[in-house]
C-alpha positions in Angstrom: 0.0 0.0 0.0 1.5 3.4 -1.1 1.4 6.0 1.7 -0.3 9.3 1.3 1.7 11.8 -0.7 2.7 14.7 1.5 5.2 17.5 1.0 8.3 15.3 2.0 6.9 12.4 -0.1 6.6 14.6 -3.2 10.2 15.9 -2.7 11.4 12.3 -2.4 9.6 11.1 -5.5 10.5 14.1 -7.7 14.1 14.1 -6.6 14.7 10.6 -7.9 12.7 11.1 -11.1 14.4 14.4 -11.8 17.8 12.7 -11.3 16.8 10.0 -13.8 15.8 12.6 -16.4 19.0 14.6 -15.9 21.1 11.5 -16.3 19.3 10.4 -19.5 19.7 13.9 -21.0 23.4 13.9 -20.0 23.9 10.6 -21.8 22.4 12.0 -25.1 24.5 15.3 -25.1 27.7 13.7 -26.6 25.6 12.4 -29.5 23.8 15.8 -29.9 27.1 17.8 -30.0 29.4 15.2 -31.7 27.0 13.1 -33.7 26.7 9.3 -33.8 30.3 9.0 -35.0 31.5 10.6 -31.7 33.9 8.6 -29.7 31.9 9.5 -26.6 28.6 8.3 -28.0 28.7 4.9 -26.1 28.4 6.8 -22.8 24.6 6.6 -23.3 24.7 3.0 -22.1 26.0 3.5 -18.5 24.0 6.7 -18.2 20.9 4.8 -19.2 21.6 2.3 -16.5 22.0 5.1 -14.0 18.7 6.6 -15.0 16.9 3.3 -14.6 18.5 3.0 -11.1 17.2 6.4 -10.1 13.7 5.5 -11.4 13.8 2.3 -9.4 14.6 4.3 -6.3 11.5 6.3 -6.8 9.4 3.2 -7.3 10.9 1.3 -4.3 10.6 4.2 -1.9 8.0 2.2 0.2 10.6 -0.6 0.7 13.3 -0.6 3.3 15.9 2.2 3.3 18.7 -0.3 2.7 17.2 -1.5 -0.6 16.8 2.1 -1.9 20.4 2.9 -0.8 21.8 -0.1 -2.6 20.0 0.8 -5.8 21.2 4.4 -5.5 24.7 3.1 -5.1 24.5 1.0 -8.2 23.1 3.9 -10.2 25.9 6.1 -9.0 28.5 3.5 -10.0 27.1 3.4 -13.5 27.3 7.1 -13.9 30.9 7.2 -12.6 31.8 4.4 -15.0 30.4 6.5 -17.9 32.4 9.5 -16.8 35.6 7.5 -16.6 35.0 6.1 -20.0 34.6 9.6 -21.4 37.7 10.9 -19.7 39.7 7.9 -20.9 39.6 9.2 -24.5 41.5 12.5 -24.0 43.9 10.8 -21.6 44.7 8.1 -24.2 45.2 10.8 -26.8 47.6 12.7 -24.5 49.6 9.5 -23.7 49.8 8.0 -27.2 49.7 11.2 -29.3 47.2 12.3 -31.9 46.9 13.6 -35.4 45.8 17.2 -36.3 42.1 18.0 -36.7 40.5 16.9 -40.0 40.7 17.5 -42.9 44.5 17.6 -42.4 46.1 14.3 -43.3 47.2 11.9 -40.6 50.0 9.7 -42.0 51.0 8.2 -38.6 47.6 6.4 -38.2 47.1 7.8 -34.7 43.6 8.9 -33.6 42.7 12.5 -34.1 42.2 15.0 -31.3 38.8 15.7 -29.9 36.7 17.9 -32.0 34.8 20.9 -30.7 31.6 18.9 -30.7 33.2 16.1 -28.6 34.7 18.6 -26.2 31.3 20.2 -25.7 29.6 16.9 -25.3 32.2 15.8 -22.7 31.8 19.0 -20.6 28.0 19.1 -20.7 27.6 15.3 -20.0 30.0 15.6 -17.0 28.0 18.6 -15.6 24.7 16.8 -16.0 26.1 13.6 -14.3 27.3 15.5 -11.3 24.0 17.3 -10.9 22.1 14.1 -11.2 24.1 12.4 -8.5 23.5 15.3 -6.0 19.8 15.5 -6.8 19.4 11.7 -6.2 21.3 12.1 -3.0 18.9 14.8 -1.8 16.1 12.2 -2.4 18.0 9.6 -0.4 18.5 12.1 2.5 14.7 12.9 2.4 14.0 9.2 2.6 16.1 8.7 5.7 14.7 11.7 7.4 11.2 10.4 6.8 11.9 7.3 8.9 13.9 9.1 11.5 12.7 8.5 15.1 10.8 11.3 16.8 12.7 13.5 19.2 12.6 12.4 22.8 10.0 14.2 24.9 10.5 13.9 28.7 7.4 12.5 30.5 5.2 15.1 32.2 4.2 14.6 35.8 0.4 14.3 36.0 0.1 13.7 39.8 0.2 17.0 41.7 3.3 17.3 44.0 3.0 16.8 47.7 2.8 19.9 49.9 5.9 20.6 51.8 6.1 19.4 55.4 5.6 22.0 58.1 8.8 23.1 59.8 9.6 21.5 63.2 9.2 23.8 66.3 12.4 25.1 67.6 13.3 24.4 71.3 13.0 27.3 73.8 16.6 26.7 75.0 19.2 25.5 72.5 22.2 23.4 73.6 24.5 25.9 72.1 23.1 28.7 74.3 23.9 26.6 77.5 27.5 26.2 76.5 28.0 30.0 76.3 29.0 31.8 79.4 26.3 33.9 81.1 23.6 31.9 79.4 20.4 31.4 81.5 20.1 27.9 82.8 16.7 26.3 82.8 14.8 26.5 86.1 14.9 23.4 88.4 11.7 21.8 89.4 10.9 21.6 93.1 11.5 18.2 94.8 8.3 16.2 95.3 6.6 16.5 98.7 7.0 13.7 101.2 3.8 12.0 102.2 3.1 11.5 106.0 3.7 8.0 107.4 0.5 6.1 108.1 0.2 4.5 111.7 0.8 0.9 111.9 -2.5 -1.1 112.0 -3.5 -2.5 115.4 -3.7 -6.2 115.9 -7.3 -7.6 116.1 -6.4 -10.1 118.9 -5.4 -8.8 122.3 -2.7 -10.5 124.3 -3.8 -12.3 127.5 
């Protein structure tokens, strides 16, 4: 069941689909600028794989975050492979040497330098690939924030607090006051009164 589409959900979906569209356009740019005979034309294959990966991330957004992250990683690897294959052409020309630009003859049989169309296709495809990776990463971050745990809220005490205990009464004479010189000593109680002795009882039988 697909969850309701809210503002974060729309950003998530459109981020992945926008990254897929940017990647696909970037793969076609070397062909647009250099034609089908361009040595950079085959970059459309890894870029198409990356675009499919970003589209799969948009469709699998309801699955676990690990699945979406793995698909995004595969799409990013495909785009990076396409960039490396494009940059390998000028590096190979710089290492092995090249012939002048056509229509000048090339007797050595070496490949020719990049034309203006190939240079434009290389730069524009690189820029589109980098933008696509960052846009897809924004969608991945939005996905992880959607499932982030809520902030911890401390529990609120519902039982009213107990009233404070009344203070204990202070004694009239403190022990510290007795230790000081000139302190008034407590009054002594009078001794108990002695009761008068009762006479001894007389014997009931008289002596004869």
